[in-house]
Steps between C-alpha positions, in 0.01 A plus 500: 500500500827686452531859624699775331824545693496879521617516864801280418570696186485831683727378777749380231491834323549691821811288576643589155470871569484582126245696295212285378377520138137412432317469168201699617397858570603481868607260769275198529260520795652198683843673495347795677304281743815304600697823524756495226776737602674537160436758232251374239565588131203461268587407148154507343569592227875428479586778256706773668561308818839532658627218716745512792822302482348214704135415547245219552237431232167340596338302220147509655237571229751487222253297282258795520718804513803396296421183304769574240756546781605848380623588848750216504609581146563862600696394807730271298531769226627740769772257603355348815575136601281276709683420823244267659135400497263367763153365450215578739180293427217725393725804480738375235869534451695784649814573308806688616657709219828696510708704264873432517775735389733364230 
Protein backbone atom coordinates (compact mmCIF):
# COMPACT_ATOMS: atom_id res chain seq x y z
CA UNK A 1 0.00 0.00 0.00
CA UNK A 2 1.43 3.35 -1.04
CA UNK A 3 0.23 6.53 0.60
CA UNK A 4 -0.18 9.88 -1.03
CA UNK A 5 2.77 12.06 -0.06
CA UNK A 6 0.84 15.21 0.83
CA UNK A 7 2.91 16.00 3.92
CA UNK A 8 6.14 15.83 1.90
CA UNK A 9 4.61 17.81 -0.98
CA UNK A 10 3.34 20.53 1.38
CA UNK A 11 6.71 20.78 3.13
CA UNK A 12 8.40 21.09 -0.29
CA UNK A 13 5.98 23.84 -1.37
CA UNK A 14 6.48 25.73 1.89
CA UNK A 15 10.25 25.67 1.28
CA UNK A 16 9.78 27.15 -2.21
CA UNK A 17 7.85 30.13 -0.83
CA UNK A 18 6.02 30.67 -4.14
CA UNK A 19 2.31 30.85 -5.02
CA UNK A 20 0.75 27.45 -5.72
CA UNK A 21 -1.53 26.94 -8.72
CA UNK A 22 -4.18 24.20 -8.48
CA UNK A 23 -6.53 22.90 -11.15
CA UNK A 24 -9.50 22.92 -8.82
CA UNK A 25 -11.98 25.36 -7.24
CA UNK A 26 -9.84 25.82 -4.12
CA UNK A 27 -6.81 24.43 -2.29
CA UNK A 28 -6.92 20.67 -1.93
CA UNK A 29 -7.92 19.57 1.59
CA UNK A 30 -4.53 17.93 2.35
CA UNK A 31 -2.75 21.23 1.62
CA UNK A 32 -4.91 22.88 4.25
CA UNK A 33 -4.45 20.01 6.69
CA UNK A 34 -0.66 20.09 6.40
CA UNK A 35 -0.73 23.90 6.64
CA UNK A 36 0.41 25.20 3.27
CA UNK A 37 1.68 28.73 3.87
CA UNK A 38 1.75 29.91 0.24
CA UNK A 39 -1.00 31.68 -1.65
CA UNK A 40 -3.20 29.26 -3.62
CA UNK A 41 -4.40 30.29 -7.08
CA UNK A 42 -7.33 28.32 -8.47
CA UNK A 43 -7.34 27.96 -12.25
CA UNK A 44 -10.57 26.09 -12.70
CA UNK A 45 -11.46 27.21 -15.31
CA UNK A 46 -8.23 28.66 -16.70
CA UNK A 47 -9.78 31.43 -18.78
CA UNK A 48 -9.06 34.85 -17.35
CA UNK A 49 -6.51 33.61 -14.84
CA UNK A 50 -3.46 35.78 -14.28
CA UNK A 51 -0.26 34.16 -13.09
CA UNK A 52 2.57 35.65 -11.01
CA UNK A 53 6.11 35.74 -12.47
CA UNK A 54 7.03 32.52 -10.62
CA UNK A 55 4.76 29.82 -9.26
CA UNK A 56 4.39 26.11 -8.53
CA UNK A 57 1.77 24.04 -10.40
CA UNK A 58 0.32 20.90 -8.82
CA UNK A 59 -0.87 18.32 -11.34
CA UNK A 60 -3.13 16.50 -8.88
CA UNK A 61 -6.50 15.58 -10.50
CA UNK A 62 -5.38 16.81 -13.93
CA UNK A 63 -6.97 13.77 -15.57
CA UNK A 64 -10.35 14.87 -14.20
CA UNK A 65 -10.20 18.67 -14.13
CA UNK A 66 -7.96 19.39 -17.13
CA UNK A 67 -7.60 16.27 -19.30
CA UNK A 68 -6.69 18.34 -22.39
CA UNK A 69 -4.01 20.18 -20.38
CA UNK A 70 -5.43 23.60 -21.21
CA UNK A 71 -3.72 25.09 -18.16
CA UNK A 72 -0.24 24.08 -19.34
CA UNK A 73 -1.05 25.31 -22.85
CA UNK A 74 -2.08 28.70 -21.46
CA UNK A 75 1.05 28.88 -19.28
CA UNK A 76 3.34 28.22 -22.27
CA UNK A 77 1.32 30.60 -24.47
CA UNK A 78 1.91 33.34 -21.88
CA UNK A 79 5.67 32.84 -22.13
CA UNK A 80 6.42 30.81 -19.00
CA UNK A 81 9.16 28.17 -18.91
CA UNK A 82 9.35 25.12 -16.70
CA UNK A 83 12.28 25.52 -14.32
CA UNK A 84 12.03 22.20 -12.48
CA UNK A 85 9.69 19.36 -11.62
CA UNK A 86 9.40 16.96 -8.72
CA UNK A 87 7.18 13.90 -8.43
CA UNK A 88 5.35 13.02 -5.22
CA UNK A 89 3.68 9.58 -5.34
CA UNK A 90 -0.08 9.86 -5.11
CA UNK A 91 0.03 13.64 -5.44
CA UNK A 92 1.66 13.88 -8.85
CA UNK A 93 4.23 16.17 -10.35
CA UNK A 94 4.76 19.64 -8.94
CA UNK A 95 6.24 21.95 -11.57
CA UNK A 96 8.03 25.25 -11.03
CA UNK A 97 7.28 27.80 -13.76
CA UNK A 98 8.84 31.20 -14.28
CA UNK A 99 8.59 34.04 -16.77
CA UNK A 100 11.94 35.50 -17.78
CA UNK A 101 12.52 38.95 -19.22
CA UNK A 102 14.12 39.11 -22.66
